[in-house]
C-alpha positions in Angstrom: 4.0 38.5 53.1 1.5 40.2 55.3 3.1 42.3 58.0 0.0 44.0 59.3 0.4 42.3 62.7 3.4 44.4 63.4 1.3 47.5 63.4 -1.6 46.0 65.4 -2.3 48.5 68.3 -3.5 45.7 70.5 -0.2 43.8 70.0 1.8 46.9 70.7 -0.1 47.5 73.9 0.5 43.9 75.0 4.2 44.1 74.3 4.4 47.4 76.2 2.7 46.0 79.3 5.0 43.0 79.2 8.1 45.2 79.1 6.8 47.5 81.9 6.1 44.5 84.1 9.6 43.1 83.5 11.1 46.6 84.3 9.0 46.8 87.5 10.1 43.4 88.6 13.7 44.2 88.0 13.4 47.5 90.0 11.7 45.7 92.9 14.5 43.1 93.0 17.1 45.9 93.1 15.3 47.7 95.9 14.9 44.5 97.8 18.7 43.8 97.5 19.5 47.4 98.6 17.2 47.1 101.6 18.6 43.7 102.6 22.2 45.1 102.3 21.4 48.1 104.4 19.7 46.1 107.2 22.0 43.1 107.3 25.0 42.9 109.6 28.0 44.3 107.8 31.6 43.1 108.3 34.4 45.5 109.0 36.5 45.8 105.9 39.8 44.7 107.6 40.8 41.2 106.5 43.3 39.6 108.8 45.5 36.7 107.9 46.0 35.6 111.5 43.1 33.8 113.4 42.0 35.6 116.6 43.1 34.1 119.9 40.9 31.7 121.8 38.4 33.2 124.3 39.8 33.6 127.9 37.8 32.4 131.0 36.7 35.0 133.4 34.0 35.8 136.0 31.1 38.1 135.1 30.9 41.3 137.3 27.7 42.0 139.1 25.1 43.9 137.1 25.2 47.5 138.3 21.5 48.5 137.7 18.3 47.5 136.1 18.1 47.8 132.3 21.7 46.9 131.8 22.5 44.2 129.2 25.6 42.0 129.2 27.9 42.5 126.2 30.6 39.8 126.1 34.3 40.4 125.7 35.9 39.7 122.3 39.2 40.1 120.5 39.4 43.1 118.2 42.2 44.1 115.9 44.2 47.3 115.8 47.8 48.6 115.9 49.0 45.5 114.1 47.9 43.2 116.9 44.8 41.7 118.4 43.6 43.4 121.6 41.0 42.3 124.1 37.8 44.3 124.5 36.6 43.5 128.1 33.0 42.3 128.5 30.8 44.8 130.3 27.3 45.8 131.2 25.7 48.4 129.0 22.4 50.3 129.3 20.1 49.2 126.5 19.5 52.2 124.0 15.7 51.4 124.0 13.3 49.3 125.9 12.9 45.9 124.3 16.3 45.9 122.6 18.9 43.2 122.9 22.6 42.9 122.0 23.9 40.8 119.1 27.6 40.3 119.7 30.1 40.8 116.9 32.2 37.9 115.7 35.1 36.9 113.4 34.3 35.0 110.3 36.7 32.9 108.2 36.8 34.0 104.6 39.3 31.7 102.8 42.7 32.5 104.3 41.4 35.8 105.8 39.3 36.6 108.9 36.7 39.4 108.7 35.0 40.9 111.7 31.2 41.4 111.8 30.2 44.3 114.0 27.6 43.8 116.8 24.3 45.7 117.0 21.2 46.3 119.0 17.8 44.9 117.9 14.6 43.6 119.2 15.8 40.0 118.3 19.2 38.5 118.7 20.7 37.8 115.3 23.6 35.6 114.2 26.9 35.9 116.0 28.8 33.0 114.4 27.7 30.3 116.8 30.5 31.5 119.1 30.0 30.5 122.8 30.9 33.7 124.6 29.2 32.5 127.8 26.9 34.2 130.3 23.8 33.7 128.2 25.5 33.8 124.7 25.9 30.1 124.0 26.0 30.3 120.2 22.4 31.2 119.5 20.2 33.8 121.1 20.6 35.2 124.6 19.6 33.2 127.7 20.8 35.8 130.3 17.5 37.6 130.6 14.4 38.9 128.7 12.2 41.9 128.4 8.7 41.8 130.0 6.2 44.7 130.2 8.9 47.3 129.7 11.3 45.8 132.3 14.3 43.6 131.9 14.2 40.3 133.9 17.5 38.6 134.7 18.1 34.8 134.6 19.9 34.2 137.9 21.2 30.8 136.7 23.2 32.6 134.0 23.6 36.3 134.9 25.5 37.5 138.0 23.0 39.9 139.7 22.4 41.3 143.2 18.7 40.8 144.1 18.8 43.9 146.3 19.6 45.9 143.2 18.0 43.8 140.4 14.6 42.7 141.8 13.3 41.5 138.4 14.8 38.0 138.3 13.9 34.4 137.4 15.7 31.1 137.4 15.8 28.9 134.4 18.5 26.3 133.9 20.2 26.5 130.5 22.3 23.8 128.9 25.5 25.0 127.3 26.1 22.6 124.5 29.4 24.4 123.6 30.8 24.3 127.1 34.6 24.1 126.8 34.7 25.4 123.2 36.7 28.6 123.3 37.1 29.1 119.6 36.5 32.7 118.8 35.8 32.6 115.0 33.3 31.1 112.6 34.3 29.1 109.5 37.7 28.8 108.1 40.3 26.2 109.3 39.4 25.2 112.9 36.5 27.6 113.3 33.0 27.0 114.5 31.1 25.4 111.6 27.6 26.9 112.2 25.3 28.7 109.8 22.6 31.2 110.6 19.1 30.0 111.2 16.1 31.4 109.3 15.1 33.3 112.5 18.6 34.8 112.8 18.6 35.8 109.2 15.3 37.6 109.7 16.7 39.3 112.8 19.7 40.5 110.8 17.3 42.3 108.3 15.4 44.1 111.0 16.0 47.7 112.2 19.3 47.9 114.1 21.0 50.4 116.4 24.7 50.7 116.2 26.9 50.4 119.3 26.2 53.3 121.6 28.7 55.9 122.5 29.7 54.2 125.7 30.6 51.0 123.8 32.6 52.9 121.3 34.6 54.7 124.0 35.0 51.3 125.7 36.6 49.9 122.6 38.9 52.9 122.1 40.1 52.7 125.7 40.9 49.0 125.2 42.8 49.8 122.0 44.9 52.4 123.8 45.8 50.0 126.7 49.0 48.1 125.8 48.3 45.5 128.5 45.3 44.3 126.6 47.3 43.4 123.4 47.6 39.7 122.8 51.3 40.0 122.3 51.6 41.4 125.8 49.2 39.2 127.8 49.6 36.0 125.7 45.8 35.5 125.5 45.2 36.1 129.2 44.1 39.8 129.6 44.6 41.4 133.0 41.3 43.2 132.5 38.8 40.7 131.2 35.5 42.3 132.2 34.2 45.4 133.9 30.9 46.4 135.6 30.6 49.6 133.5 32.1 50.6 130.1 35.6 51.9 130.4 35.8 51.3 134.1 39.1 49.5 133.8 40.5 50.6 137.2 37.3 50.3 139.2 36.8 47.5 141.8 34.3 45.8 139.5 37.0 45.0 136.9 38.1 41.4 136.9 41.1 39.6 135.3 41.0 36.5 133.2 41.3 33.2 135.2 42.7 31.3 132.3 44.0 32.5 128.9 43.5 31.1 125.4 45.9 30.1 122.7 47.4 32.9 120.6 47.7 32.0 116.9 50.6 32.9 114.7 50.6 34.1 111.0 50.9 31.5 108.2 54.4 31.1 106.9 53.6 32.8 103.6 52.1 35.9 105.4 54.3 36.5 108.4 54.1 40.2 107.7 50.4 40.4 108.1 49.2 43.9 107.6 52.4 46.0 107.9 55.3 46.3 105.6 58.8 46.6 107.0 60.1 50.2 107.2 63.4 50.7 105.3 64.3 53.4 107.8 64.0 51.2 110.9 65.2 48.0 109.3 68.5 49.1 107.9 71.1 46.4 107.2 73.7 45.8 109.9 76.5 46.8 107.5 75.3 50.4 107.8 76.0 50.6 111.5 78.7 48.0 111.9 81.3 48.4 109.1 83.8 45.5 108.8 87.2 45.9 110.5 89.1 46.0 107.2 87.3 49.2 106.4 87.4 50.9 109.8 91.1 50.1 110.4 92.9 50.9 107.1 96.6 50.6 107.1 98.9 53.7 107.2 97.7 57.2 107.9 94.0 56.1 107.3 94.0 54.2 110.6 95.1 57.2 112.5 92.7 59.9 111.5 92.3 62.8 113.8 89.2 62.8 116.0 87.8 65.9 114.2 87.7 63.9 110.9 85.9 60.9 112.2 82.3 60.3 111.1 79.6 61.7 113.4 77.6 59.2 115.4 74.3 60.8 114.7 73.6 58.0 112.1 73.7 55.3 114.7 72.7 57.2 117.8 70.1 59.8 117.0 68.8 62.1 119.7 65.7 60.8 121.5 63.7 63.8 120.3 64.2 62.7 116.7 63.8 58.9 117.1 60.6 59.3 119.2 58.9 61.6 116.8 55.2 60.8 116.9 53.8 59.5 113.7 50.8 61.4 112.2 47.4 59.9 112.6 46.4 58.4 109.3 43.0 56.7 109.9 40.0 57.6 112.0 40.3 54.4 114.0 43.6 55.6 115.3 42.3 58.8 116.7 42.4 59.0 120.5 39.1 58.6 122.3 37.0 61.8 122.3 36.8 63.3 125.8 33.7 65.3 126.7 34.7 68.6 128.3 33.1 69.3 131.6 30.2 71.7 131.4 30.6 74.9 133.5 29.0 75.0 136.9 26.7 78.0 136.9 24.9 77.2 140.1 21.7 77.0 138.2 20.6 73.3 138.1 18.4 73.6 135.0 21.1 75.6 133.1 23.8 73.1 134.1 21.7 70.2 133.0 21.1 71.9 129.7 24.8 72.4 129.2 25.6 68.7 130.0 23.0 67.6 127.5 24.6 69.8 124.8 28.0 68.3 125.5 26.5 64.7 125.4 24.7 65.4 122.1 27.9 66.7 120.6 29.9 63.7 121.8 27.4 61.3 120.3 27.4 63.2 117.0 31.2 63.2 116.8 31.4 59.5 117.6 29.0 58.7 114.7 31.0 60.9 112.3 34.2 59.1 113.3 32.6 55.7 112.8 31.3 56.8 109.4 34.7 57.9 108.3 36.3 54.8 109.7 33.9 52.5 107.8 34.5 54.5 104.6 38.3 54.3 104.9 38.2 50.5 105.6 36.0 50.0 102.6 38.6 52.0 100.5 41.3 49.5 101.6 39.1 46.5 100.8 38.5 47.8 97.2 42.3 48.2 96.7 44.1 44.9 96.2 47.2 44.6 98.3 49.7 44.1 95.4 53.1 45.7 94.7 51.8 47.1 91.4 49.3 49.1 93.4 51.8 50.7 95.8 51.5 54.2 94.2 47.7 54.0 94.6 48.2 52.8 98.1 50.4 55.8 99.0 47.9 58.2 97.4 45.0 56.6 99.3 46.9 56.8 102.6 47.6 60.5 102.0 43.9 61.1 101.3 42.9 59.2 104.5 45.4 61.2 106.5 43.9 64.5 105.2 40.4 63.3 106.0 41.3 62.2 109.5 43.1 65.5 110.3 40.2 67.6 108.9 37.7 65.6 111.1 39.9 66.0 114.2 40.2 69.8 113.6 36.5 70.0 113.0 35.7 68.2 116.3 38.2 70.4 118.2 36.7 73.6 116.9 33.2 72.3 117.7 34.2 71.7 121.3 35.9 75.1 121.6 32.8 76.8 120.1 30.5 75.0 122.5 32.6 75.9 125.5 32.7 79.5 124.5 28.9 79.6 124.1 28.5 78.0 127.5 30.7 80.4 129.3 28.7 82.7 131.6 28.3 86.2 130.4 30.5 88.8 132.2 28.7 90.5 135.0 27.6 94.0 134.2 29.0 96.8 136.4 26.6 98.1 138.9 25.4 101.7 138.1 26.9 104.4 140.3 24.5 105.8 142.8 23.3 109.3 142.0 24.9 112.1 143.9 22.7 113.9 146.4 22.2 117.6 145.7 24.0 119.8 148.2 21.7 122.1 150.2 21.9 125.7 149.2 24.0 127.9 151.5 
């Protein structure tokens, strides 16, 4: 049998070219997948078993200045409860950029939140009708034109003495009256992304700016905005500026939405009962047969009776603050006031340094928060994984504490650098020579 073809150089070169082309094609597909994943909108790793409440009805505050884009309110999740993030006007990070709102998506029995972002085109936001220009697809509240943002008066609440770039185009809201706040799942909005929205999701994005992040953190820290407290009707539904909850521009909800409850099989949604706080009643209320024994047992002297510290612990012990475990639970970062040196240029420089540090710290906190949430998603919530869960929580607590200490040190160091240098003592005047006698 002739095997000379196996050593044919031409055949070997053809085979080699074929293998290289296959390898190149595979590499291109991998790079394309990575690029798509890095550009597409990414959902927060938290999976919630309870559907978010319905959207409340509220009035939109007046736009404060030109260049501000409306970002609608939505229900976020934290501290084992949904809380309302008020709608607000936000300065666009760049000319030509629009806001794509975040949304909840049903994933089987779970609900996953997809973070909003800034981009030159409005992407998919679940078909949710947030109102005021966000009617399920795109944004009808205004548009960019020659570097200026023009507001649609039929949708956006603007003052023409402040916002002179206006137009008036009637927009039909096909989802009017639909206050469902999630896509997919049981009872959600059954809408898929269009090809244009998919393309917008793969373009360059800008994450929520620092003002938006602080706005969310302030909402999380406000107990009045929790769904369990306001029953779906938040007392602060929208603000004129991010975080301006107490300003005159803040408005309350006119009508609340339904608050959903957990399925029967998952009443304890994301938190396990604490054995320390849920002790059985027999621990604190012993039966009478045991507390009133016959004979001398029933007449013990007072000095021998059990102490009451088990049932009535001092307030300092029962109200002990729990350590912060995750980056999302850190209190909002507050920018320290730059010193007033009296030099306008120097003061402006110091303020810019403080602002840059704040933006950097917010990004670092967001990065750690995303990583920690991805860790939770990779770890199945099963009893067999409880040791791994505890180990992961300890690791997260250490990461969070290290980040908080780092940010505190950075603020202290910056404040020390910005402190004015101590004034030098004026030189003593030279003594005059005494005239000779």
